[in-house]
C-alpha positions in Angstrom: 0.2 -0.2 0.0 1.5 3.5 -0.7 0.5 6.5 0.9 1.2 10.1 0.7 3.8 9.6 4.1 5.6 6.8 2.2 9.3 7.1 2.1 11.9 4.8 0.4 14.8 4.3 3.9 17.8 2.1 4.2 18.0 0.1 7.6 20.8 -0.6 9.3 20.7 -4.1 11.3 23.0 -6.5 13.0 23.8 -9.8 11.8 21.3 -12.3 12.4 23.7 -15.0 14.4 25.2 -14.5 17.3 23.9 -11.4 18.5 25.5 -10.4 22.2 24.0 -8.4 24.2 26.8 -6.0 23.8 26.4 -5.4 19.7 22.5 -4.6 20.8 24.1 -2.0 23.2 26.4 -0.8 20.9 24.1 -0.4 17.9 21.6 1.8 20.2 24.3 3.4 21.1 25.5 4.7 17.7 21.5 5.3 16.7 21.5 7.6 20.0 24.6 9.1 18.8 23.3 9.6 15.7 19.9 11.2 16.7 22.0 14.4 18.3 23.6 15.1 14.9 22.4 18.1 13.1 24.3 19.5 9.9 23.4 19.8 6.2 26.5 16.7 5.1 25.0 14.2 8.0 22.4 11.9 7.7 19.5 12.3 10.0 17.9 9.0 11.8 14.9 8.7 10.9 14.2 6.2 13.7 15.0 3.5 15.7 12.5 0.1 15.5 12.8 -2.9 18.0 10.3 -5.4 18.6 10.6 -7.9 21.7 12.8 -11.1 20.9 13.9 -9.1 17.9 17.7 -7.3 17.3 17.1 -3.8 16.7 17.0 -1.7 13.6 18.3 2.2 13.0 16.0 3.7 10.0 17.7 6.3 7.4 17.0 8.0 4.8 17.5 6.1 1.4 20.9 7.5 -0.6 20.3 6.5 -4.2 24.0 6.7 -5.0 24.9 4.2 -2.3 26.5 4.4 0.8 30.1 7.0 1.7 31.9 3.7 2.3 31.4 2.3 -1.5 32.1 5.7 -2.9 35.1 5.8 -1.0 36.4 2.3 -2.5 34.8 3.1 -5.9 36.8 6.1 -6.5 40.4 4.6 -4.2 40.3 1.6 -7.0 40.3 4.2 -10.2 43.0 6.5 -8.5 45.9 5.2 -10.7 49.2 4.1 -8.8 
């Protein structure tokens, strides 16, 4: 179903195997820190989803051209050595 409030987003999540409590705490800490960012060149967190029994998910705006890491890897591979 599509509505006026729909948006395309990206979801950051933990791997689904061998998740430790420390991993969950770290991801939630990352989400809290990201929620404090306030800069035009930094993504603003959309939210966090965490249902009992499941690992938490960080919801971010979808970046159509890919991640910064992908761009850096692509650029570094095209630089002549």
